[in-house]
C-alpha positions as CSV (number, residue, x, y, z in Angstrom):
1,M,8.8,-12.7,22.8
2,N,8.1,-12.8,19.1
3,T,11.3,-12.5,17.0
4,T,9.7,-12.7,13.6
5,K,9.2,-9.3,12.0
6,I,5.6,-8.1,11.4
7,A,4.2,-6.1,8.5
8,L,0.9,-4.3,8.6
9,I,-0.7,-3.8,5.2
10,T,-3.8,-1.6,4.8
11,G,-6.2,-2.9,2.2
12,G,-4.4,-6.2,2.3
13,S,-7.4,-8.4,1.5
14,R,-7.6,-7.9,-2.3
15,G,-5.7,-6.8,-5.4
16,L,-2.2,-5.4,-4.9
17,G,-2.5,-5.5,-1.1
18,K,-3.2,-9.2,-1.1
19,D,-0.2,-9.9,-3.3
20,M,2.0,-7.8,-1.1
21,A,0.8,-9.8,1.9
22,L,1.5,-13.1,0.2
23,N,5.0,-12.0,-1.0
24,I,5.8,-10.6,2.4
25,A,4.7,-13.9,4.1
26,K,7.0,-15.8,1.6
27,K,9.9,-13.7,3.0
28,G,9.2,-15.2,6.4
29,L,7.4,-12.2,8.0
30,D,4.2,-12.3,10.0
31,V,1.4,-10.2,8.5
32,V,-1.5,-8.0,9.7
33,I,-3.9,-6.9,7.0
34,T,-6.8,-4.5,7.1
35,Y,-10.0,-4.6,5.1
36,N,-12.8,-2.1,4.8
37,S,-15.9,-4.2,4.2
38,N,-15.1,-7.5,2.5
39,K,-14.4,-9.8,5.5
40,T,-14.6,-12.9,3.3
41,A,-11.8,-11.7,1.0
42,A,-9.7,-10.9,4.1
43,Q,-10.3,-14.4,5.5
44,N,-9.3,-15.9,2.1
45,T,-6.1,-14.0,2.2
46,L,-5.3,-15.3,5.7
47,T,-6.0,-18.8,4.6
48,E,-3.5,-18.5,1.7
49,I,-0.9,-17.0,4.0
50,N,-1.4,-19.9,6.5
51,A,-1.0,-22.4,3.6
52,L,2.4,-20.8,3.0
53,G,3.3,-21.5,6.6
54,G,2.9,-17.9,7.6
55,K,0.9,-16.3,10.4
56,A,-1.6,-13.5,9.8
57,V,-4.5,-11.7,11.3
58,A,-7.1,-9.3,9.8
59,I,-8.6,-6.1,11.3
60,Q,-11.4,-4.0,9.9
61,L,-10.5,-0.4,9.1
62,D,-12.0,2.4,7.1
63,T,-9.0,4.6,6.3
64,R,-11.3,7.5,5.6
65,K,-12.3,7.8,9.2
66,V,-9.4,9.4,11.1
67,S,-11.6,9.5,14.3
68,A,-11.5,5.7,14.3
69,F,-7.7,5.3,14.2
70,G,-7.4,5.4,18.0
71,D,-9.8,2.4,18.4
72,F,-8.0,0.6,15.5
73,K,-4.6,1.1,17.3
74,T,-6.1,-0.4,20.5
75,E,-7.4,-3.4,18.6
76,L,-4.1,-3.8,16.8
77,L,-2.1,-3.8,20.0
78,Q,-4.5,-6.4,21.4
79,K,-4.0,-8.6,18.4
80,L,-0.3,-8.2,18.5
81,K,-0.2,-9.2,22.2
82,N,-2.6,-12.2,21.8
83,E,-1.3,-13.6,18.5
84,F,2.3,-12.5,18.3
85,K,3.4,-11.8,21.9
86,T,4.6,-8.3,21.1
87,D,3.4,-4.7,21.0
88,K,5.3,-3.6,17.9
89,I,5.2,-3.9,14.2
90,D,8.2,-3.6,11.9
91,F,6.7,-2.4,8.7
92,L,3.7,-0.2,7.8
93,I,2.5,-0.5,4.2
94,N,0.0,2.2,3.4
95,N,-1.8,0.6,0.4
96,A,-5.5,1.0,0.9
97,G,-7.2,3.0,-1.8
98,F,-9.6,3.2,-4.8
99,G,-9.5,4.5,-8.3
100,Y,-11.2,7.5,-9.7
101,N,-11.4,8.7,-13.3
102,A,-13.0,12.0,-14.2
103,S,-11.8,15.2,-15.9
104,I,-10.9,18.2,-13.9
105,A,-14.1,19.8,-15.1
106,E,-16.2,16.9,-14.0
107,T,-14.6,16.1,-10.6
108,T,-17.0,16.8,-7.7
109,E,-16.0,18.1,-4.3
110,E,-17.3,15.0,-2.7
111,S,-15.2,12.7,-4.9
112,F,-12.1,14.9,-4.3
113,D,-12.7,14.7,-0.5
114,N,-13.1,10.9,-0.7
115,L,-9.8,10.6,-2.6
116,M,-8.1,12.9,-0.1
117,N,-9.4,11.2,2.9
118,V,-8.2,7.7,1.8
119,H,-5.1,8.5,-0.2
120,L,-3.6,11.5,1.6
121,K,-5.2,12.5,4.9
122,G,-5.8,8.9,6.0
123,V,-2.3,7.8,5.2
124,Y,-0.8,10.8,7.1
125,F,-2.8,10.4,10.2
126,L,-2.7,6.6,10.4
127,T,1.0,6.8,10.1
128,Q,1.1,9.4,12.8
129,T,-1.1,7.2,15.0
130,L,1.1,4.2,14.6
131,L,4.6,5.9,14.8
132,D,5.2,4.7,18.3
133,T,4.3,1.1,17.4
134,I,7.0,0.7,14.7
135,N,10.2,-0.9,15.9
136,E,13.5,0.8,15.3
137,N,15.2,-0.4,12.1
138,G,11.7,-0.9,10.7
139,G,10.2,0.8,7.7
140,I,7.2,2.6,6.1
141,I,6.2,1.9,2.5
142,N,3.7,4.2,0.9
143,I,2.0,3.3,-2.4
144,S,1.9,6.1,-5.0
145,S,1.3,5.8,-8.7
146,G,3.1,6.3,-12.0
147,L,0.4,8.9,-12.6
148,A,2.4,11.2,-10.2
149,R,5.1,11.3,-12.9
150,F,3.3,11.1,-16.2
151,S,-0.2,12.4,-16.9
152,F,-3.3,10.9,-18.4
153,P,-6.5,13.0,-18.7
154,G,-9.0,12.0,-16.1
155,Y,-6.7,11.3,-13.2
156,A,-5.8,14.7,-11.9
157,A,-7.4,14.5,-8.5
158,Y,-6.1,11.0,-7.9
159,A,-2.6,11.9,-9.0
160,I,-2.5,15.0,-6.8
161,M,-3.0,12.8,-3.8
162,K,-0.2,10.5,-4.8
163,G,2.1,13.4,-5.5
164,G,1.5,14.5,-1.9
165,I,2.3,11.0,-0.6
166,E,5.6,11.1,-2.4
167,V,6.5,14.4,-0.6
168,F,5.3,12.9,2.7
169,T,7.5,9.9,2.3
170,R,10.6,12.0,2.0
171,Y,9.7,13.9,5.2
172,L,9.1,10.6,7.0
173,A,12.6,9.4,6.0
174,K,14.1,12.6,7.3
175,E,12.2,12.8,10.6
176,L,12.4,9.1,11.4
177,G,16.0,8.6,10.5
178,E,17.2,8.9,14.1
179,R,15.1,5.8,14.9
180,K,16.6,4.1,11.9
181,I,13.2,3.8,10.3
182,K,13.3,3.9,6.5
183,A,10.5,5.4,4.4
184,N,10.1,4.7,0.7
185,T,7.4,5.0,-2.0
186,V,6.5,2.3,-4.5
187,A,4.7,3.7,-7.6
188,P,3.0,1.1,-9.7
189,G,2.2,1.7,-13.4
190,A,-1.1,0.3,-14.9
191,I,-1.8,-3.0,-13.2
192,N,-4.3,-5.6,-14.1
193,T,-6.2,-5.9,-10.8
194,D,-9.7,-5.1,-9.4
195,F,-8.6,-1.5,-9.4
196,N,-8.6,-1.3,-13.2
197,K,-10.6,-4.4,-14.1
198,E,-13.8,-2.6,-15.1
199,R,-12.0,0.0,-17.2
200,F,-9.9,-2.6,-19.0
201,E,-13.0,-4.8,-19.7
202,Q,-15.0,-1.9,-21.1
203,A,-12.1,-0.7,-23.3
204,P,-9.7,-3.5,-24.1
205,Q,-8.0,-1.2,-26.5
206,V,-6.6,0.6,-23.5
207,V,-4.6,-2.4,-22.5
208,D,-3.0,-2.5,-25.9
209,M,-2.3,1.3,-25.8
210,I,-0.7,1.0,-22.3
211,A,1.4,-2.0,-23.5
212,S,2.6,0.0,-26.5
213,L,3.8,2.8,-24.2
214,T,5.7,0.4,-21.9
215,A,9.3,-0.6,-22.7
216,L,8.5,-4.2,-21.6
217,G,5.5,-4.4,-23.9
218,R,2.7,-5.4,-21.5
219,I,0.6,-4.1,-18.6
220,G,1.6,-5.0,-15.0
221,E,0.3,-7.8,-12.8
222,S,-0.1,-7.9,-9.1
223,D,3.1,-9.8,-8.5
224,D,5.1,-7.1,-10.3
225,I,4.4,-4.9,-7.3
226,G,4.0,-7.3,-4.4
227,S,7.5,-8.6,-4.9
228,V,9.0,-5.0,-4.8
229,V,7.2,-4.2,-1.6
230,A,8.3,-7.5,0.0
231,F,11.9,-6.7,-1.0
232,L,11.7,-3.4,1.0
233,C,10.7,-5.4,4.0
234,T,14.0,-7.3,4.0
235,E,17.6,-6.7,5.1
236,D,18.5,-6.6,1.4
237,A,16.9,-3.1,1.3
238,K,18.5,-1.8,4.5
239,W,20.2,1.1,2.7
240,V,17.2,2.1,0.6
241,N,15.6,5.2,2.1
242,G,13.6,8.2,1.0
243,Q,13.3,6.8,-2.5
244,R,10.5,6.6,-5.1
245,I,10.7,3.2,-6.8
246,E,8.5,3.1,-9.9
247,A,7.4,-0.4,-11.0
248,S,5.8,0.3,-14.3
249,G,7.8,-1.8,-16.8
250,G,9.3,1.4,-18.2
251,M,6.3,3.5,-19.1
252,F,7.3,6.7,-20.9
253,V,11.0,6.1,-20.3
């Protein structure tokens, strides 16, 4: 019987998700990551976790496709049995996502639906699908955004989804409390990852602008977020529940 706790991170092959996986592995947890299409990146992340002495597996998952969640759960349970000798996870980190920048006037219905399917509907129903696989005293960590608190033109549709996730998290905390399962939100500020890379390269002045709006005087890096998520997967965070933790270096404080 596996006694090491296990964290499942969606979108754990690249960017913030990868750093979450590495930081969680450093805390001594085993890791399951999902990837959408980049199997090579997922394998690279597994290799890095193994180099840290951790144990990890990867499973393909498109979080837009709710109809595929049942098959994903079946594959997850098989992996848990074969690799970890268990049928439970301890932490679910709903991280998978993508960025979108368009004014309200320019946002298409297709883009809105894509955002909703990944960032809101997918999170809701994947969590629902996996509720009975999460151990008591475990936790759910949903990734929001500083944009749910402060507003930048061009991010309305994206921010709406993240606002919904923050409400969802509070309800999870309430409904799962009897199972001693905690639910929290981590809200990153502007982070220098693949998520923002193209925008930052096209308009380097944006980096300076964001830094000037941030109390600590810089933009964020992946480790600024991964370490916070890893903390929430430890006993040190056992009394943190139903909270929105913003990791933005103090933007607009």
